[in-house]
C-alpha positions as CSV (number, residue, x, y, z in Angstrom):
1,M,69.1,56.0,64.2
2,N,71.0,54.5,67.1
3,R,69.2,54.8,70.7
4,T,71.6,57.6,72.2
5,V,71.1,59.8,69.1
6,M,67.2,59.3,69.2
7,Q,67.3,60.1,73.1
8,Y,69.1,63.5,72.3
9,F,66.5,64.5,69.5
10,L,63.6,63.6,71.9
11,S,64.9,65.4,74.7
12,S,65.9,68.5,72.5
13,A,62.3,68.5,70.9
14,L,61.0,68.1,74.4
15,A,63.0,71.1,75.9
16,G,62.0,73.1,72.8
17,V,58.2,72.4,73.4
18,L,58.8,73.3,77.3
19,L,60.8,76.5,76.3
20,M,57.9,77.9,74.2
21,A,55.5,77.2,76.9
22,G,57.7,78.9,79.5
23,H,58.2,75.7,81.5
24,P,61.2,76.4,84.3
25,G,63.0,73.1,83.6
26,A,63.7,73.8,79.8
27,D,66.7,75.5,80.2
28,A,68.3,72.8,82.3
29,M,66.9,70.2,80.0
30,M,68.3,72.0,76.8
31,L,72.0,72.1,78.6
32,Q,71.8,68.6,79.6
33,S,71.0,67.8,75.8
34,C,73.7,70.1,74.6
35,S,76.4,68.4,77.0
36,R,75.5,64.9,75.6
37,S,75.8,66.2,72.1
38,S,79.4,67.5,72.7
39,G,80.5,64.3,74.3
40,A,81.1,65.8,77.8
41,E,80.3,63.6,80.6
42,A,79.7,66.4,83.0
43,V,76.3,66.3,84.7
44,L,74.1,69.4,85.5
45,E,72.9,68.8,88.9
46,S,70.7,71.8,89.2
47,G,70.1,75.2,87.6
48,H,68.6,78.4,88.0
49,Q,68.6,81.9,86.3
50,S,68.9,85.1,88.3
51,G,69.0,88.1,86.1
52,A,72.3,88.3,84.2
53,Q,73.9,85.6,86.6
54,A,74.0,82.1,86.2
55,G,74.0,79.8,89.3
56,K,74.1,76.2,87.9
57,T,75.9,73.3,89.6
58,W,77.9,70.7,87.6
59,R,79.6,67.4,88.6
60,V,82.9,66.2,87.1
61,S,85.5,63.6,87.9
62,T,88.1,63.8,85.1
63,A,90.0,66.7,83.4
64,E,88.4,65.9,80.1
65,E,84.7,66.6,81.5
66,L,85.9,69.8,83.1
67,S,87.4,71.1,79.6
68,A,84.3,70.1,77.9
69,L,82.5,72.6,80.2
70,R,84.8,75.5,79.2
71,K,82.2,77.1,76.8
72,T,79.2,76.1,78.9
73,L,80.5,77.7,82.3
74,R,78.9,81.1,83.1
75,P,79.4,83.6,86.2
76,G,78.3,82.4,89.3
77,D,78.4,78.5,88.2
78,T,79.7,75.7,90.5
79,V,81.7,72.7,89.3
80,I,81.9,70.0,91.8
81,W,84.8,67.4,91.3
82,K,83.9,63.9,92.7
83,D,85.7,62.9,95.7
84,G,88.6,60.2,95.3
85,T,92.2,59.8,94.6
86,Y,93.7,60.9,91.1
87,H,96.9,59.9,89.9
88,N,99.2,62.2,87.7
89,I,96.3,64.2,86.5
90,N,96.6,67.5,84.9
91,I,93.7,69.9,85.5
92,K,93.4,73.3,83.5
93,F,90.4,75.3,84.8
94,S,89.3,78.0,82.4
95,G,86.6,80.4,82.3
96,A,85.6,84.0,82.7
97,G,83.5,84.6,86.1
98,A,82.5,88.0,87.2
99,E,83.3,90.2,90.2
100,N,80.2,89.1,92.4
101,A,79.9,85.8,90.6
102,P,83.2,83.9,90.2
103,I,83.0,80.3,88.7
104,T,83.9,78.0,91.3
105,L,85.6,74.6,91.1
106,K,85.5,72.7,94.3
107,A,85.9,69.3,95.9
108,E,82.7,67.2,96.6
109,T,83.8,67.2,100.2
110,P,86.7,69.4,101.5
111,G,89.9,67.3,101.4
112,G,88.0,64.7,99.9
113,V,89.7,65.0,96.3
114,V,93.3,63.9,96.5
115,F,95.9,64.4,93.8
116,T,99.0,62.3,93.9
117,G,102.0,61.6,92.0
118,L,102.7,64.7,89.5
119,S,99.2,66.0,89.7
120,S,98.7,69.7,88.8
121,M,96.2,72.5,88.3
122,S,96.3,75.7,86.5
123,L,93.6,78.6,86.7
124,N,93.2,80.3,83.3
125,G,91.1,83.4,83.1
126,A,89.2,85.8,85.3
127,W,87.3,85.5,88.6
128,L,87.8,81.7,89.1
129,A,88.1,79.9,92.4
130,A,89.4,76.4,93.4
131,E,88.5,75.2,96.7
132,G,89.0,72.3,98.9
133,F,91.7,70.0,97.1
134,R,94.6,68.2,98.8
135,W,97.9,66.9,97.3
136,D,99.8,63.9,98.9
137,E,102.1,61.4,97.9
138,L,103.9,63.7,95.7
139,D,106.5,62.7,93.0
140,T,109.6,65.1,93.2
141,S,111.1,63.8,90.3
142,E,110.1,66.6,87.7
143,K,110.3,70.3,87.6
144,K,106.8,71.7,87.7
145,S,104.4,73.6,89.8
146,L,101.4,72.1,91.5
147,M,99.2,75.0,91.7
148,T,99.5,77.7,89.1
149,F,98.0,81.0,88.3
150,S,98.6,81.2,84.7
151,K,99.9,84.2,82.8
152,T,96.3,85.2,81.6
153,S,94.8,84.9,85.1
154,S,93.4,87.8,87.2
155,W,91.1,88.0,90.2
156,C,91.3,84.2,90.6
157,R,91.6,82.3,93.8
158,Y,93.0,79.2,95.5
159,S,91.5,78.5,98.8
160,D,91.3,75.7,101.5
161,C,93.7,73.7,99.6
162,M,96.5,71.3,101.2
163,I,99.9,70.1,99.6
164,D,101.4,67.8,102.0
165,G,105.1,66.7,101.4
166,T,105.3,64.4,104.4
167,G,107.0,61.3,103.2
168,S,108.0,62.5,99.7
169,K,111.3,61.5,98.5
170,V,114.0,64.1,99.0
171,S,115.1,65.6,95.7
172,D,117.6,68.0,94.3
173,V,114.9,68.8,91.5
174,D,113.8,72.5,91.9
175,S,110.3,72.9,91.5
176,K,107.5,75.3,93.2
177,W,104.6,74.1,94.9
178,V,102.8,77.3,94.1
179,S,103.4,79.8,91.1
180,L,101.9,83.0,90.7
181,Y,101.5,85.0,87.2
182,G,98.9,87.4,86.2
183,D,97.7,90.0,88.5
184,H,95.1,90.2,91.5
185,N,95.2,86.7,92.5
186,T,94.7,85.1,95.8
187,V,95.9,82.3,97.8
188,E,94.0,81.9,101.3
189,H,93.5,79.5,104.0
190,C,96.0,77.0,102.1
191,T,98.2,74.4,104.3
192,F,101.8,73.9,103.0
193,I,103.5,71.1,104.8
194,D,107.2,69.8,104.6
195,K,108.4,70.6,101.0
196,R,111.3,68.2,100.6
197,N,112.9,69.1,97.3
198,M,114.7,72.1,96.2
199,G,113.3,75.2,95.2
200,C,110.9,78.0,96.7
201,L,107.7,76.9,98.0
202,M,105.7,79.7,96.5
203,V,106.7,82.3,94.0
204,V,105.3,85.3,92.7
205,W,106.6,85.8,89.2
206,F,106.8,89.1,87.3
207,E,106.1,89.9,83.7
208,D,107.1,93.2,81.8
209,G,104.5,96.1,82.6
210,K,102.5,94.2,84.9
211,V,102.0,95.0,88.7
212,P,101.0,91.4,90.3
213,A,99.1,93.0,93.4
214,H,98.5,89.4,94.7
215,V,97.2,88.7,98.2
216,I,98.4,85.8,100.4
217,A,96.6,85.7,103.3
218,D,95.6,83.3,106.3
219,N,98.0,80.3,105.0
220,Y,99.9,77.8,107.2
221,F,103.5,77.2,106.3
222,T,106.0,74.8,107.6
223,R,109.2,73.6,106.0
224,P,111.6,72.0,108.4
225,Y,113.7,70.2,105.8
226,T,116.9,71.7,104.4
227,H,119.4,70.9,101.7
228,Y,122.8,71.0,102.2
229,D,126.1,71.4,99.8
230,S,129.1,69.5,100.1
231,E,130.6,71.9,102.5
232,G,127.7,71.6,104.9
233,K,126.2,74.8,104.0
234,A,122.3,75.4,103.3
235,R,121.6,75.7,99.7
236,N,120.3,79.0,98.4
237,G,116.7,78.9,96.9
238,Q,114.5,77.2,99.9
239,E,112.5,79.9,100.7
240,S,109.0,79.7,101.8
241,L,107.7,82.5,99.8
242,R,109.5,84.7,97.3
243,I,108.0,87.8,95.6
244,G,109.9,88.8,92.5
245,T,113.3,88.0,91.3
246,S,116.4,90.1,90.9
247,D,115.8,91.1,87.4
248,Y,112.4,92.6,88.3
249,S,113.3,94.0,91.8
250,M,112.8,97.5,90.6
251,Q,109.4,96.7,89.5
252,D,106.4,97.5,91.7
253,G,104.8,94.2,93.2
254,N,102.0,95.7,95.5
255,C,101.5,92.3,96.9
256,T,99.9,91.9,100.4
257,V,101.0,89.1,102.7
258,T,99.0,89.0,106.1
259,G,97.7,86.6,108.6
260,N,99.8,83.6,107.5
261,W,101.6,81.6,110.2
262,F,105.2,80.4,109.2
263,Y,106.1,77.7,111.6
264,R,109.6,76.0,111.4
265,C,110.2,77.2,108.1
266,N,113.9,76.4,108.1
267,G,114.3,76.1,104.5
268,E,117.7,77.7,103.4
269,R,118.2,79.0,106.9
270,A,118.6,82.3,106.0
271,E,115.3,83.8,104.2
272,I,112.1,82.6,105.2
273,I,110.4,85.4,102.9
274,S,112.6,86.8,100.2
275,N,111.4,90.2,99.2
276,K,112.5,90.8,95.5
277,S,110.5,93.7,94.2
278,C,108.9,97.2,95.2
279,G,105.8,98.2,97.2
280,N,105.0,95.1,99.0
281,A,103.2,95.0,102.6
282,Y,103.8,92.3,105.1
283,E,101.5,92.9,107.9
284,G,100.2,90.9,110.8
285,N,102.0,87.5,110.2
286,L,103.5,85.3,112.9
287,F,106.9,83.8,112.4
288,E,107.5,81.0,114.8
289,E,110.8,78.7,115.6
290,S,112.2,79.5,112.1
291,D,115.6,79.6,111.3
292,G,116.0,82.9,109.0
293,T,114.3,86.3,108.8
294,L,111.8,88.3,106.5
295,T,114.4,89.2,104.4
296,L,113.9,92.7,102.4
297,R,116.4,91.3,99.8
298,H,116.0,93.5,96.7
299,G,113.4,96.4,95.9
300,N,112.4,99.4,97.8
301,R,109.3,100.9,99.6
302,C,108.2,97.8,101.2
303,L,106.0,97.9,104.8
304,V,106.6,95.4,107.4
305,K,104.1,96.2,110.2
306,G,102.6,94.4,113.0
307,N,104.2,90.8,112.8
308,Y,105.3,88.8,115.6
309,F,108.5,86.8,115.6
310,L,108.6,84.2,118.2
311,S,111.7,82.1,118.5
312,G,110.7,79.5,121.1
313,R,114.4,79.8,122.0
314,K,115.2,77.9,118.8
315,P,118.7,78.7,117.6
316,D,119.5,81.2,114.7
317,V,115.9,82.8,114.6
318,G,116.0,86.2,113.6
319,G,113.4,89.1,112.6
320,V,113.8,91.5,109.8
321,R,116.5,92.1,107.4
322,I,116.5,95.3,105.6
323,I,118.3,96.2,102.1
324,G,117.2,99.0,99.9
325,E,115.4,102.1,100.1
326,D,112.4,103.6,101.8
327,H,111.4,100.6,103.8
328,V,109.2,100.9,106.7
329,V,109.4,98.6,109.8
330,E,107.0,99.4,112.5
331,D,104.7,97.9,115.1
332,N,106.5,94.6,115.1
333,I,107.0,92.2,118.2
334,V,110.1,90.1,118.1
335,V,110.4,87.8,121.2
336,G,113.7,85.8,122.1
337,A,115.6,86.1,118.6
338,T,118.7,83.9,119.2
339,G,120.5,85.1,115.9
340,T,123.2,87.6,115.4
341,G,124.3,89.7,112.6
342,Y,121.8,89.1,109.7
343,K,119.5,87.3,112.1
344,S,119.1,90.0,114.5
345,G,115.8,91.1,115.7
346,I,116.2,94.0,113.0
347,C,119.1,94.1,110.8
348,L,120.1,97.1,108.5
349,V,122.7,95.6,106.2
350,R,125.7,97.4,104.9
351,G,125.3,97.7,101.1
352,E,127.5,97.9,97.9
353,S,128.3,101.4,96.5
354,D,128.1,99.9,92.8
355,A,125.4,97.3,93.5
356,A,124.1,95.1,90.6
357,L,120.6,94.1,90.7
358,N,121.3,90.8,92.5
359,G,123.8,92.8,94.8
360,Y,123.1,94.6,98.3
361,W,121.7,98.0,97.7
362,T,122.4,100.7,100.3
363,V,119.8,101.3,102.9
364,K,118.4,104.6,102.5
365,N,115.6,106.4,104.3
366,A,114.5,103.7,106.5
367,V,112.3,104.0,109.1
368,V,112.2,101.7,112.2
369,R,109.4,102.7,114.3
370,N,107.2,101.6,117.4
371,N,108.8,98.0,117.6
372,F,109.1,96.0,120.7
373,L,112.1,93.7,120.7
374,I,112.2,91.4,123.9
375,D,115.2,89.2,125.2
376,C,116.7,89.2,121.8
377,R,120.4,88.4,121.8
378,C,120.9,90.9,119.4
379,G,118.1,93.7,119.0
380,I,119.0,96.2,116.3
381,T,122.2,95.6,114.3
382,V,123.0,98.6,112.0
383,N,125.7,98.1,109.2
384,F,126.5,94.5,109.3
385,S,128.1,93.0,106.4
386,G,129.1,89.4,105.1
387,R,131.2,90.3,102.1
388,K,134.2,92.4,101.4
389,T,132.4,94.4,98.5
390,Q,130.1,95.7,101.0
391,D,131.3,99.2,101.4
392,S,128.1,101.4,101.8
393,H,126.6,102.3,105.2
394,P,122.8,102.9,105.7
395,E,122.0,106.7,105.0
396,N,119.2,108.7,106.7
397,T,117.9,106.2,108.9
398,L,115.1,106.8,111.7
399,F,114.8,104.9,114.8
400,E,111.9,106.0,116.5
401,G,109.5,104.9,119.4
402,N,111.1,101.3,119.7
403,T,111.4,99.6,123.1
404,I,114.2,97.1,123.7
405,V,114.0,95.0,126.6
406,S,116.9,92.7,127.6
407,H,116.8,90.6,130.9
408,K,120.6,89.2,130.2
409,K,123.7,91.0,130.7
410,Y,125.2,89.3,127.4
411,M,122.2,90.7,125.3
412,M,123.1,93.8,123.1
413,P,120.0,96.0,122.5
414,V,121.7,97.8,119.7
415,Y,124.8,97.0,117.9
416,V,126.3,99.4,115.4
417,V,129.3,98.5,113.2
418,D,131.6,101.4,112.1
419,T,129.1,103.9,110.7
420,S,128.7,107.7,111.4
421,D,126.1,109.0,113.8
422,D,125.1,111.5,111.5
423,E,123.4,109.1,109.2
424,M,121.0,107.9,112.2
425,T,118.4,109.6,114.2
426,W,117.5,107.9,117.3
427,K,114.2,109.3,119.0
428,D,112.1,108.4,121.9
429,N,113.5,104.9,122.2
430,V,113.3,103.0,125.3
431,I,116.2,100.7,126.3
432,Y,116.1,98.5,129.2
433,G,119.0,96.0,130.2
434,G,121.9,94.6,128.1
435,K,124.6,96.8,126.7
436,C,124.7,98.5,123.7
437,N,127.8,98.2,121.4
438,G,129.5,100.7,119.0
439,I,127.0,103.5,119.9
440,E,125.9,105.2,123.1
441,L,122.2,105.6,123.6
442,E,120.2,106.6,126.8
443,E,119.0,103.9,128.9
444,T,116.5,103.4,131.6
445,D,116.4,101.6,134.9
446,V,112.8,101.3,134.8
447,E,111.5,98.2,133.2
448,P,108.9,98.8,130.6
449,Q,105.4,97.0,130.5
450,L,105.5,94.3,128.2
451,P,103.1,94.1,125.4
452,D,100.8,91.1,125.1
453,Y,102.4,88.6,122.6
454,E,100.0,85.6,123.2
455,T,96.6,86.6,122.1
456,V,96.9,87.8,118.6
457,P,99.4,84.8,117.7
458,A,96.9,82.6,119.1
459,R,94.2,83.9,116.7
460,I,96.7,83.7,113.8
461,R,97.2,80.0,114.7
462,E,93.7,79.4,114.8
463,S,92.8,81.0,111.6
464,A,95.8,80.2,109.4
465,G,95.6,77.2,106.9
466,V,92.7,74.9,105.6
467,R,89.2,75.4,107.6
468,W,88.5,71.5,107.4
469,S,90.2,68.6,108.9
470,L,90.9,65.1,107.7
C-alpha cells in the first residue's frame, strides 16, 4: 500500500471515529478525504452546516478542479478561484443552488483572476453566481462567447466582471461577448470596454416556448469602434445589446434593462440597443454621447421609461426609435439630440403594410407621454421612412404631456411627414421655441422650467460597472 492510499484510509477511519463521537470537524475531514480519493485537487478551506443549507468554501485554480467538485457542491457553497492569469481556459461551472443559497464562483480578489486569449466561462444549472473575473488581451480570431448562460441555466448571475477589448486586434469574425440563454438570469455591475470585432456585444437568445425574463442592470458599456463596409457605411450587427431576433420577435421576452450606462456606444451607428421581442422594459438607463438610438426594431408592448439621453453635442446622437405595436415611451429626458430622421429625439417610423418578420411593422397604439426634449435638432419625428417599401403611417398615436424646448430657430420641436392628423392625438403638450414642420400645434411664449438632468445621471455613472478598481 503506497503512502497516499494509506493517508486516505487513515484519515477516513479517523473521520469515521470522530463522526460517531459527534466531533464538529468530522464532516469537513470526510469531504477532504473524498476529494482526494476522486482525484480532485480542490481544497476545502472551511465548512459548517446550518440546517438544510451548506456553506463550505473551496479553492481551485484549474477548470479540472472545478469540474471535479460538480457533484460535491451544495447550495450556499463558495468556490474561490486563485488569483493569476489564465490563458485559453474554458470553464464550465455547473451545479444546483437554491433561491437563498446560490453556489458562488468568485475570484480570490475582485479583478485578480485574469482570463486571456480564447478563455470563456459558462454557467450551467440553477442559482449559480460568478463574481469578480476579468477578461483581457482577447483573441478575436474565433467565433465564440466569452460569458455564457447555457440553455439549462435559470436564476444564474454574472456580477462584477469585466471584459476589456482595449488593444485587441480588429477582426471581422462575428462573436458575442455575452450570450444569455435559459431564463431568469442576471448580468449586473459588469464593465464592457471597446469591443473591436464584429458582432453584438451582448445578446439575449430565444428558444421555443421559453420566456427569458432576464435582468441586465447597472452595467457599463462603451463601444467606440465601428466596422465599415467597402462603401464606407457602418456594418449591421454592432449593437451593444440585442434582445431577440426577427424570427422570435413576436415572442415575449419580459427582460428588464435598468440602471446601465451606455457611453460612446457607436458600434453600427444606428442601434445602441436593438429590441427584437415583446414585453421588455428599458428603465432608468443613461445613454451618453452614443451615435444611434434605443431602437424598438421588432416586437410589441415594450416600455421605455425614465431614461436619459445626453448627446454632449456629439453628431448623430438620437433618442428612441419606435416600430411596432402598443409601445409606451414615457418620462424620458432627451438633451441636445443632434440627429435627424431615425435619430431624432423620438422617432415614430413609417411601416410596411405587408411587413415580414424582419421588416418594418406599422406603429400602432403608441403612447408618447411626459417626455422632456431639450434643444434637439429634431424633437419628435412622425412617419419617417428610409425605404420605398415603407407605405404604412402610424395609427392611433397619443402624444400627451410632453415638453419640447428649443433655444435655436433651426430646431424642429415636431416634424410630421405626410400623415393624417386623424391618426394622432396631441394633448397637453408644451412647445417652446423652434418651428414645427408638417403640423400646426399650440406653442407657448413662456419658457418652461427645465428638469434636473444632472443628479440622476451622476448616480447612474457612479453605480454602473464593476465595484472594484485595478
